[in-house]
C-alpha positions as CSV (number, residue, x, y, z in Angstrom):
1,X,51.8,62.5,145.2
2,X,49.6,65.3,144.1
3,X,50.4,68.8,145.3
4,X,47.3,70.0,147.2
5,X,47.6,73.6,146.0
6,X,47.9,72.4,142.4
7,X,44.8,70.3,142.9
8,X,43.0,73.2,144.5
9,X,43.8,75.6,141.6
10,X,42.8,73.0,139.1
11,X,39.5,72.4,140.8
12,X,39.0,76.2,141.3
13,X,39.5,76.7,137.5
14,X,37.1,73.9,136.6
15,X,34.3,75.2,138.9
16,X,34.8,78.7,137.6
17,X,34.7,77.5,134.0
18,X,31.5,75.6,134.7
19,X,29.9,78.8,136.1
20,X,31.2,80.6,133.0
21,X,29.6,78.1,130.7
22,X,26.3,78.6,132.5
23,X,26.9,82.3,132.0
24,X,27.1,82.0,128.2
25,X,23.4,81.3,128.0
26,X,22.4,84.1,130.5
27,X,22.3,87.6,128.9
28,X,24.5,90.1,130.6
29,X,26.7,87.5,132.3
30,X,30.1,87.5,130.6
31,X,30.4,83.7,130.5
32,X,33.4,83.4,128.2
33,X,35.2,86.2,130.1
34,X,34.7,84.1,133.3
35,X,36.2,81.0,131.5
36,X,39.1,83.1,130.3
37,X,39.6,84.6,133.8
38,X,39.7,81.1,135.3
39,X,42.4,80.1,132.9
40,X,44.4,83.3,133.6
41,X,44.1,82.7,137.4
42,X,45.3,79.1,137.0
43,X,48.3,80.3,135.0
44,X,49.2,83.0,137.5
45,X,48.8,80.7,140.5
46,X,50.8,77.7,139.0
47,X,53.1,79.2,136.5
48,X,53.7,78.5,132.8
49,X,55.2,75.0,133.4
50,X,52.0,73.7,135.1
51,X,49.3,75.6,133.2
52,X,48.4,76.9,129.8
53,X,50.9,78.2,127.4
54,X,50.7,81.7,126.0
55,X,49.4,80.6,122.6
56,X,46.5,78.8,124.3
57,X,45.7,81.9,126.4
58,X,45.8,84.1,123.4
59,X,43.5,81.7,121.5
60,X,41.1,81.8,124.5
61,X,41.3,85.6,124.5
62,X,40.4,85.8,120.8
63,X,37.5,83.4,121.3
64,X,36.2,85.6,124.1
65,X,36.4,88.7,121.8
66,X,34.5,86.7,119.1
67,X,31.7,86.1,121.6
68,X,31.4,89.8,122.2
69,X,31.1,90.4,118.5
70,X,28.4,87.6,118.3
71,X,26.5,89.2,121.1
72,X,26.5,92.6,119.5
73,X,25.5,91.3,116.0
74,X,23.2,88.2,116.5
75,X,19.9,89.9,117.2
76,X,20.6,92.7,114.7
77,X,21.4,90.2,111.9
78,X,18.4,88.0,112.7
79,X,16.1,91.0,112.6
80,X,17.6,92.3,109.3
81,X,17.3,88.8,107.8
82,X,13.6,88.8,108.6
83,X,13.0,92.2,107.1
84,X,13.4,94.7,110.0
85,X,13.8,98.3,109.1
86,X,15.8,100.9,111.1
87,X,12.6,101.3,113.2
88,X,12.7,97.6,114.2
89,X,16.4,97.8,115.0
90,X,16.0,100.9,117.1
91,X,13.0,99.3,118.8
92,X,15.0,96.1,119.4
93,X,17.9,98.0,121.0
94,X,15.5,100.0,123.2
95,X,13.6,96.8,124.2
96,X,16.9,95.2,125.2
97,X,17.8,98.2,127.4
98,X,14.3,98.2,129.0
99,X,14.4,94.5,129.4
100,X,17.4,94.9,131.8
101,X,14.9,96.2,134.4
102,X,12.7,93.1,134.1
103,X,15.1,90.4,135.0
104,X,16.0,87.3,133.0
105,X,12.7,87.2,131.1
106,X,13.0,90.8,130.2
107,X,16.4,90.2,128.7
108,X,15.0,87.7,126.3
109,X,11.6,89.2,125.6
110,X,12.5,92.9,125.6
111,X,14.3,93.0,122.3
112,X,11.5,91.0,120.6
113,X,8.8,93.3,121.8
114,X,10.9,96.3,121.1
115,X,11.5,95.2,117.5
116,X,7.8,94.6,116.9
117,X,6.9,98.0,118.5
118,X,9.5,99.8,116.5
119,X,8.2,98.3,113.2
120,X,4.6,99.2,114.1
121,X,5.7,102.8,115.0
122,X,7.5,102.8,111.6
123,X,4.2,102.0,109.8
124,X,4.5,98.2,109.2
125,X,1.6,95.9,109.5
126,X,1.4,93.8,112.6
127,X,2.3,90.5,110.8
128,X,5.4,92.0,109.2
129,X,6.4,93.6,112.5
130,X,6.0,90.2,114.1
131,X,8.4,88.8,111.5
132,X,11.0,91.3,112.6
133,X,10.4,90.3,116.2
134,X,10.7,86.6,115.3
135,X,14.0,87.4,113.5
136,X,15.3,89.2,116.6
137,X,14.4,86.2,118.7
138,X,16.1,83.7,116.3
139,X,19.2,85.8,116.0
140,X,19.5,86.1,119.7
141,X,19.0,82.3,120.1
142,X,21.6,81.6,117.5
143,X,24.0,83.9,119.3
144,X,23.4,82.1,122.6
145,X,24.0,78.7,121.0
146,X,27.2,80.0,119.4
147,X,28.5,81.5,122.7
148,X,27.8,78.2,124.4
149,X,29.7,76.3,121.7
150,X,32.6,78.7,122.0
151,X,32.6,78.4,125.8
152,X,32.8,74.6,125.4
153,X,35.7,74.9,123.0
154,X,37.6,77.2,125.5
155,X,37.1,74.6,128.2
156,X,38.4,71.8,125.9
157,X,41.5,74.0,125.1
158,X,42.1,74.3,128.8
159,X,41.7,70.6,129.5
160,X,43.9,69.6,126.6
161,X,46.7,72.0,127.6
162,X,46.8,71.7,131.4
163,X,48.3,68.6,133.0
164,X,45.9,66.9,135.4
165,X,47.0,67.2,139.0
166,X,46.0,63.6,139.7
């Protein structure tokens, strides 16, 4: 017979992890942190014998920290790869901050427009400035894909290490 509380905490963790996975593709939402929090809550609620071991939790913590590094570096590296100067990088960062005030679309478009504007202010031709903006976009997209993949890995770690309540 399944313990109802164990089934509840298992379902709670899975739902929270699904929300976290969605959060990995939405800027500002700490998707992998939500996935990690679900695993920690599951461990606290059910104890070590019915939940994740410490090594699995530490692995999930490290993966969460990796996603923060990816978030910080992806747009920057993409912009640099496509020829952005310090002006484009500063513009991209400013565009990201301004994009916060314009909802979800602003979070995606702000860094791109900012990088292009920064390059133009720095004296680059429009086409070369557009290349820096394109690099910012591609870097950000690569970062989102990497975070989604890492979020999936974290969920698999959870599912492989936690006994099913059924």
